[in-house]
C-alpha positions in Angstrom: -10.2 32.5 45.4 -13.6 33.9 46.2 -16.4 31.8 47.6 -19.8 32.8 46.2 -22.4 32.4 48.9 -25.7 33.8 49.9 -28.0 34.9 47.1 -30.5 37.7 47.2 -32.8 35.9 49.6 -33.0 35.8 53.4 -31.4 32.3 53.5 -27.8 31.3 53.2 -28.5 28.9 50.4 -25.5 29.5 48.2 -25.2 31.0 44.8 -24.5 28.0 42.6 -28.1 27.8 41.3 -27.9 31.5 40.4 -24.5 31.2 38.7 -25.0 27.9 36.9 -26.9 29.3 33.9 -24.0 31.7 33.2 -21.2 29.0 33.1 -18.8 29.8 30.3 -20.0 33.3 29.9 -18.5 36.7 30.8 -20.7 38.2 33.5 -20.9 41.1 35.9 -21.9 40.2 39.4 -23.3 42.6 42.0 -23.1 41.8 45.6 -21.2 42.2 48.9 -17.6 41.0 49.7 -17.4 39.8 53.3 -14.2 39.8 55.3 -14.9 39.0 58.9 -12.0 37.6 61.0 -14.4 36.9 63.9 -16.4 34.3 62.0 -13.6 33.2 59.7 -15.0 34.7 56.5 -12.4 35.5 53.9 -13.3 36.3 50.4 -16.9 35.4 50.8 -19.1 37.1 48.1 -22.8 37.5 48.7 -24.3 37.4 45.2 -27.3 39.7 44.7 -27.5 40.3 40.9 -25.9 38.9 37.7 -25.9 40.0 34.1 -24.0 39.1 30.9 -21.4 41.6 29.9 -23.1 44.1 27.6 -26.6 43.4 28.8 -28.6 46.2 30.5 -30.9 44.0 32.5 -29.9 42.3 35.7 -31.0 38.9 36.8 -31.8 38.9 40.5 -30.3 36.0 42.4 -33.4 34.7 44.1 -34.1 31.4 42.3 -32.9 29.0 44.8 -36.0 28.6 46.9 -38.2 28.2 43.8 -35.9 25.6 42.4 -35.8 23.7 45.7 -39.6 23.7 45.8 -39.8 22.3 42.2 -37.2 19.6 43.1 -39.1 18.7 46.3 -42.8 18.7 45.5 -43.7 16.4 48.4 -42.2 18.8 50.9 -45.0 21.3 50.8 -46.4 22.8 54.0 -45.8 25.7 56.4 -42.5 27.1 57.6 -39.1 27.6 56.0 -37.7 25.1 53.4 -35.1 23.6 55.8 -37.8 22.4 58.2 -39.4 20.4 55.3 -36.3 19.3 53.4 -36.1 15.5 53.1 -32.3 15.5 53.4 -32.3 17.7 56.5 -35.0 15.6 58.1 -33.1 12.4 57.3 -30.0 13.8 59.1 -32.1 14.8 62.1 -33.7 11.4 62.2 -30.3 9.7 62.1 -28.2 11.9 64.3 -30.5 14.2 66.3 -31.0 17.9 66.1 -27.4 18.8 67.1 -25.7 15.7 65.5 -25.4 14.2 69.0 -28.2 11.7 68.8 -30.4 13.6 71.3 -34.1 14.2 70.7 -35.3 17.7 70.2 -36.4 17.9 73.8 -33.1 16.5 75.1 -31.0 18.8 72.9 -32.9 21.9 74.0 -33.8 21.1 77.5 -33.0 23.9 79.9 -31.6 22.7 83.2 -31.9 24.9 86.2 
């Protein structure tokens, strides 16, 4: 089994959004297969481009951020999407930045 992951963007957002339009179709997928024992990656495929078998033109796998923005119109602003995502912010509010219940200052406080 191969796990399709990162799309053609600088964020590990997954490839489901990119692959969904091609469900039930025969496709060719271009990307990178990752095997890294150190991080525990086995059969992780980083999807970069997709096309239907027989097509000449590739579809770049870079739709995730655009689709996220369309699904979260009230999360506009500066910074990366995950700083503005309502689901992420709700988890931080409930459990703290590291899931320990600490505030940001407590979680990242440097002790000397």
